[in-house]
PLY file of the C-alpha trace (Angstrom):
ply
format ascii 1.0
element vertex 270
property float x
property float y
property float z
element edge 269
property int vertex1
property int vertex2
end_header
15.46 17.87 -25.83
12.26 19.68 -26.80
9.35 20.82 -24.69
6.91 21.99 -27.30
8.71 24.80 -29.12
11.31 25.14 -26.34
14.71 23.55 -26.91
17.07 22.55 -24.09
20.68 21.60 -24.82
23.61 20.69 -22.53
26.58 23.07 -22.43
29.62 21.21 -21.11
32.44 23.08 -19.42
34.61 20.38 -17.88
34.75 17.61 -15.34
35.14 17.05 -11.61
36.67 14.07 -9.84
35.93 13.21 -6.22
36.37 10.44 -3.68
32.74 9.26 -3.50
33.07 8.06 0.10
34.02 11.56 1.17
31.36 13.63 -0.56
28.31 11.32 -0.60
27.48 9.08 2.35
24.59 7.14 3.84
24.79 7.42 7.64
24.72 3.96 9.19
25.59 2.22 5.90
29.22 1.06 5.91
29.75 0.69 2.15
27.00 2.56 0.33
28.83 2.46 -3.00
29.14 -1.34 -3.11
25.89 -1.56 -5.07
26.59 1.57 -7.14
29.76 0.55 -8.98
28.27 1.63 -12.30
28.37 5.24 -11.08
32.16 5.13 -10.50
35.16 4.79 -12.80
37.71 1.96 -12.80
39.60 3.53 -9.88
36.44 3.91 -7.82
36.38 7.68 -8.39
33.19 9.63 -8.95
33.58 11.57 -12.20
30.92 14.15 -12.88
30.32 16.57 -15.69
30.26 20.31 -15.08
28.45 22.87 -17.20
24.99 24.24 -17.74
22.09 24.32 -20.16
21.05 26.39 -23.15
17.34 27.09 -23.50
15.86 28.61 -26.64
12.37 29.88 -25.90
10.64 32.37 -28.17
13.06 35.21 -28.81
15.02 34.48 -25.64
18.38 32.73 -25.47
18.75 31.50 -21.89
21.76 29.97 -20.14
21.19 28.05 -16.91
24.39 27.97 -14.82
27.81 28.77 -16.25
30.15 25.97 -15.20
33.39 26.22 -13.28
35.23 28.67 -15.54
38.94 28.38 -16.27
39.75 26.54 -13.04
42.15 23.58 -13.32
43.31 22.92 -9.80
42.76 21.03 -6.57
40.15 22.75 -4.45
38.56 22.79 -1.04
41.24 20.70 0.63
39.69 17.28 0.01
41.58 16.25 -3.13
38.84 16.92 -5.63
40.01 18.10 -9.01
37.86 20.39 -11.15
38.76 21.26 -14.72
36.78 23.69 -16.85
37.39 25.98 -19.77
35.09 24.60 -22.48
31.84 26.45 -21.78
32.02 29.19 -24.41
33.23 26.75 -27.07
30.35 24.41 -26.20
27.93 27.32 -26.45
29.33 28.36 -29.83
28.98 24.76 -31.03
25.25 25.26 -30.50
25.42 28.39 -32.64
25.31 30.91 -29.79
27.84 33.65 -29.10
28.06 35.22 -25.63
26.64 38.48 -26.97
23.45 36.70 -28.05
22.52 35.39 -24.59
19.53 37.30 -23.20
19.23 35.65 -19.76
21.54 33.84 -17.35
19.67 31.88 -14.67
21.69 30.63 -11.71
20.44 27.64 -9.72
22.74 28.73 -6.89
26.02 30.55 -6.40
28.62 27.84 -5.69
31.87 28.27 -7.64
31.21 25.46 -10.15
27.97 27.09 -11.31
29.09 30.71 -11.70
32.48 30.23 -13.36
31.60 32.00 -16.60
29.44 34.76 -15.13
32.56 36.91 -15.26
36.20 36.49 -16.23
38.95 38.72 -14.81
36.35 41.16 -13.57
34.54 41.45 -16.91
30.96 40.32 -17.51
30.99 37.39 -19.96
27.44 37.84 -21.29
27.20 41.60 -21.84
23.61 41.70 -23.10
22.12 39.30 -20.56
20.04 39.83 -17.47
21.49 37.68 -14.69
18.94 36.17 -12.31
19.40 34.42 -8.96
17.42 33.86 -5.79
17.73 36.73 -3.33
18.63 34.40 -0.42
21.69 33.12 -2.25
22.89 36.59 -3.20
22.49 37.77 0.39
24.35 34.69 1.65
27.25 34.59 -0.80
27.74 38.26 -1.72
26.05 40.68 0.70
26.62 38.94 4.05
29.30 40.36 6.39
31.09 36.99 6.24
30.56 36.51 2.50
33.17 34.55 0.61
35.77 36.93 -0.89
35.97 34.70 -3.95
32.22 34.87 -4.53
32.21 38.65 -4.01
35.05 39.07 -6.50
33.46 36.76 -9.07
29.88 38.02 -8.84
30.06 41.73 -7.98
30.65 42.77 -11.62
27.20 41.46 -12.65
25.36 43.68 -10.12
24.26 46.22 -12.75
22.72 43.43 -14.85
21.26 41.49 -11.92
17.62 40.82 -11.08
16.92 38.91 -7.88
13.77 36.91 -7.25
12.38 35.71 -3.93
9.33 33.74 -5.01
8.42 31.03 -7.50
7.91 32.94 -10.74
8.09 32.63 -14.52
11.44 33.98 -15.72
11.06 33.33 -19.46
8.31 31.79 -21.61
7.90 28.24 -20.34
10.67 28.56 -17.74
9.67 28.73 -14.06
11.72 29.08 -10.87
11.02 26.66 -8.01
12.72 27.49 -4.70
14.35 24.25 -3.46
16.49 25.15 -0.44
18.95 23.10 1.56
21.95 22.78 -0.69
22.15 26.56 -0.38
19.58 28.99 1.07
18.33 30.08 -2.33
18.91 26.90 -4.31
16.48 26.89 -7.23
15.15 24.29 -9.66
14.14 25.58 -13.08
11.15 23.87 -14.68
10.80 23.94 -18.47
7.35 23.16 -19.84
5.63 23.07 -23.19
2.86 21.04 -24.85
2.10 19.08 -21.65
5.74 18.06 -21.23
7.94 19.17 -18.33
11.62 18.97 -17.55
13.28 19.78 -14.23
16.80 21.26 -14.12
17.82 20.34 -10.58
21.01 22.30 -10.10
22.73 20.70 -7.10
19.60 19.52 -5.34
21.17 16.25 -6.52
24.89 15.78 -7.27
24.70 12.17 -8.49
21.77 10.11 -9.75
22.24 7.77 -6.79
20.79 10.43 -4.48
17.46 10.15 -6.28
17.21 6.46 -5.41
17.81 5.75 -1.72
16.33 8.43 0.55
19.16 8.64 3.09
22.10 9.97 1.04
23.89 13.00 2.50
26.15 15.35 0.50
29.07 17.14 2.12
28.37 20.22 0.00
24.84 20.76 1.36
24.76 23.77 3.66
21.65 22.52 5.50
21.84 18.72 5.17
18.47 17.98 6.79
16.57 20.49 4.67
18.48 19.40 1.56
17.44 15.79 2.19
13.79 16.76 2.64
13.83 18.83 -0.55
15.60 16.14 -2.57
13.27 13.34 -1.48
10.13 15.39 -1.98
11.19 16.19 -5.54
12.25 12.60 -6.23
8.88 11.28 -5.08
7.03 13.86 -7.16
9.11 13.01 -10.23
8.51 9.29 -9.77
4.78 9.93 -9.59
4.61 12.34 -12.53
7.05 10.78 -14.98
8.42 14.24 -15.80
11.92 14.49 -17.22
14.81 15.50 -15.00
18.44 16.53 -15.44
21.01 17.35 -12.79
23.87 19.80 -13.11
26.41 16.97 -12.81
24.60 14.03 -14.42
26.59 12.16 -17.11
26.50 14.24 -20.26
24.01 16.55 -18.51
21.41 14.27 -20.06
17.78 13.89 -19.05
16.15 10.83 -17.54
13.08 9.78 -15.57
12.40 8.48 -12.12
10.66 5.10 -12.11
9.37 2.89 -9.33
10.47 -0.75 -9.30
8.96 -2.82 -6.49
8.45 0.38 -4.56
12.11 1.45 -5.00
12.96 4.68 -6.81
15.28 4.26 -9.77
16.74 6.78 -12.21
16.42 5.73 -15.85
18.57 7.73 -18.27
17.17 8.49 -21.70
0 1
1 2
2 3
3 4
4 5
5 6
6 7
7 8
8 9
9 10
10 11
11 12
12 13
13 14
14 15
15 16
16 17
17 18
18 19
19 20
20 21
21 22
22 23
23 24
24 25
25 26
26 27
27 28
28 29
29 30
30 31
31 32
32 33
33 34
34 35
35 36
36 37
37 38
38 39
39 40
40 41
41 42
42 43
43 44
44 45
45 46
46 47
47 48
48 49
49 50
50 51
51 52
52 53
53 54
54 55
55 56
56 57
57 58
58 59
59 60
60 61
61 62
62 63
63 64
64 65
65 66
66 67
67 68
68 69
69 70
70 71
71 72
72 73
73 74
74 75
75 76
76 77
77 78
78 79
79 80
80 81
81 82
82 83
83 84
84 85
85 86
86 87
87 88
88 89
89 90
90 91
91 92
92 93
93 94
94 95
95 96
96 97
97 98
98 99
99 100
100 101
101 102
102 103
103 104
104 105
105 106
106 107
107 108
108 109
109 110
110 111
111 112
112 113
113 114
114 115
115 116
116 117
117 118
118 119
119 120
120 121
121 122
122 123
123 124
124 125
125 126
126 127
127 128
128 129
129 130
130 131
131 132
132 133
133 134
134 135
135 136
136 137
137 138
138 139
139 140
140 141
141 142
142 143
143 144
144 145
145 146
146 147
147 148
148 149
149 150
150 151
151 152
152 153
153 154
154 155
155 156
156 157
157 158
158 159
159 160
160 161
161 162
162 163
163 164
164 165
165 166
166 167
167 168
168 169
169 170
170 171
171 172
172 173
173 174
174 175
175 176
176 177
177 178
178 179
179 180
180 181
181 182
182 183
183 184
184 185
185 186
186 187
187 188
188 189
189 190
190 191
191 192
192 193
193 194
194 195
195 196
196 197
197 198
198 199
199 200
200 201
201 202
202 203
203 204
204 205
205 206
206 207
207 208
208 209
209 210
210 211
211 212
212 213
213 214
214 215
215 216
216 217
217 218
218 219
219 220
220 221
221 222
222 223
223 224
224 225
225 226
226 227
227 228
228 229
229 230
230 231
231 232
232 233
233 234
234 235
235 236
236 237
237 238
238 239
239 240
240 241
241 242
242 243
243 244
244 245
245 246
246 247
247 248
248 249
249 250
250 251
251 252
252 253
253 254
254 255
255 256
256 257
257 258
258 259
259 260
260 261
261 262
262 263
263 264
264 265
265 266
266 267
267 268
268 269
């Protein structure tokens, strides 16, 4: 995908599998997935890709999110299985070695987005500046009750870390848009060039279905009400603008557009 001279490519790391009725619900709707069978596999499981994006902009080589890492295990006690391990190979398939990455932008600091920030205590991208929203770093790493796993995973990048706490340009044509709710510092990155824009949503949306009906709730959202407000505001803006959009777990990490059909929002994959 190109936005003027800026190139955006998916970098796949692995896959997650979840019981859709556990992680995504519509309060008051008994069977919300009955009309969304196309989003599930033959066993009624929600499969979703895990990875990030490579952005080439000017002289910068930017990675947005770093997948789940080498995890291949059941997590979080709800039967979901997450398998990673392919991120660096996917990056090399695009002609980029870890040493060539100049920037790592993190939409938020959940485990399946920071997996390749470090490995076994070593920084994976030694020449990169890592960037994240200050509110997420304070929540996941600096707080007295911070997750030990997050502290262990992320502390090694501290010397290469730059935190931001406002909507700013982080690289040519790449802007940060604070979009809280999923996590306190959840951030959407907007890529723009030659009057074309693309939104990298992180986990503002986990599945394309959340962009359609306004009342979906995700178990992973730390502030469900704020997350819903943020998600629906962005979905309405995208439907009005026609800008491109990709989520961190969309099939193939591919872009699409929001369209209105008889007043109903629909996601149309490219």
